C-alpha positions in Angstrom: 3.9 18.1 15.5 1.4 18.0 12.8 -1.6 16.3 13.2 -2.9 13.8 12.1 0.4 11.8 12.6 1.7 9.9 9.9 1.4 6.2 10.4 5.2 5.4 10.8 5.5 8.1 13.1 2.7 6.8 15.3 4.0 3.3 15.2 7.5 4.5 16.3 6.0 6.3 19.0 3.9 3.5 20.1 6.8 1.1 19.9 8.6 3.3 22.2 5.9 3.6 24.8 6.6 0.9 27.0 10.7 1.0 26.9 13.5 2.4 25.1 14.5 0.5 22.0 17.3 0.4 19.5 17.1 0.7 15.7 16.5 -3.1 14.8 14.4 -3.4 18.1 12.4 -0.5 16.8 12.0 -2.0 13.1 10.7 -5.3 14.7 8.3 -3.9 17.1 6.8 -1.7 14.2 6.3 -4.6 11.9 4.7 -6.3 14.7 2.3 -3.5 15.5 1.4 -3.0 11.9 1.0 -6.7 11.2 3.7 -6.2 8.7 2.4 -3.4 6.6 4.8 -1.0 7.8 8.2 -2.1 6.9 10.8 0.5 8.1 14.3 0.6 6.4 17.2 1.6 8.5 17.5 5.1 6.5 13.7 5.8 7.0 14.0 4.9 10.7 16.8 7.1 11.3 15.4 9.9 9.5 12.2 9.8 11.3 14.2 9.5 14.8 16.2 12.5 14.0 13.1 14.4 13.2 11.2 13.1 16.3 14.2 14.1 18.2 14.3 17.7 16.8 10.7 17.8 17.7 11.4 16.7 21.2 9.1 13.6 20.9 12.1 11.2 21.4 15.5 11.4 22.8 18.5 9.2 22.8 18.5 7.0 26.0 22.0 5.0 25.8 24.5 3.5 23.6 26.2 0.1 23.9 28.7 -1.9 21.7 27.3 -5.4 21.0 29.5 -7.9 18.7 31.6 -4.8 17.9 28.5 -2.8 16.8 27.1 0.3 18.4 23.5 0.2 19.4 21.9 3.6 20.1 18.6 3.3 22.1 15.8 5.9 22.0 13.1 6.7 24.4 9.9 8.6 24.3 9.8 11.9 26.0 7.1 13.5 28.1 6.2 15.7 25.0 6.2 12.3 23.0 4.0 10.7 25.2 1.5 13.6 25.1 1.5 13.6 21.3 1.1 10.1 21.2 -2.1 10.2 23.6 -3.4 13.0 21.9 -3.2 11.2 18.5 -4.8 7.9 20.0 -7.6 9.9 21.5 -8.0 11.5 18.2 -8.1 8.1 16.2 -10.3 6.7 19.0 -13.2 9.2 18.3 -12.8 8.6 14.7 -13.2 4.7 15.2 -16.4 5.4 17.4 -17.9 7.7 14.6 -17.3 4.8 12.1 -18.7 2.2 14.1 -21.9 4.2 15.1 -22.3 4.9 11.4 -21.8 0.9 10.3 -24.4 0.2 13.0 -26.8 2.6 11.2 -26.3 0.7 8.2 -28.3 -2.4 9.7 -25.2 -4.6 9.8 -23.1 -5.8 12.5 -20.4 -3.4 13.2 -16.9 -5.0 13.1 -15.1 -5.1 16.7 -13.2 -2.1 17.5 -9.5 -2.5 17.1 -6.6 -1.1 18.7 -5.3 2.3 18.0 -2.4 0.9 16.0 -5.0 -1.0 13.6 -5.9 1.9 11.6 -5.4 1.9 7.8 
């Protein structure tokens, strides 16, 4: 995995951090995590999932058929969790540095946002 992580990769891993999800569930969760800024299309999502699986960061969890359609669920792997934690820590350090610089300008620094609130 190369660092820094691209935003869609970070958001996909974040979406999988609490539970396995299928494609539409991932698209919806990433949309919510990004406040609508990152809108994954199915082709983009599945290409990213294939790459993340090749890198050992996600794995297929299970499949089920719902209304005649196959749902494939993905989960984050231990390597994916380590990569997500490392990237979150890297971004946290950047937020702290920026906050300190903003305080130095004499203005009120913005409240720190969660890791998924990066631009």
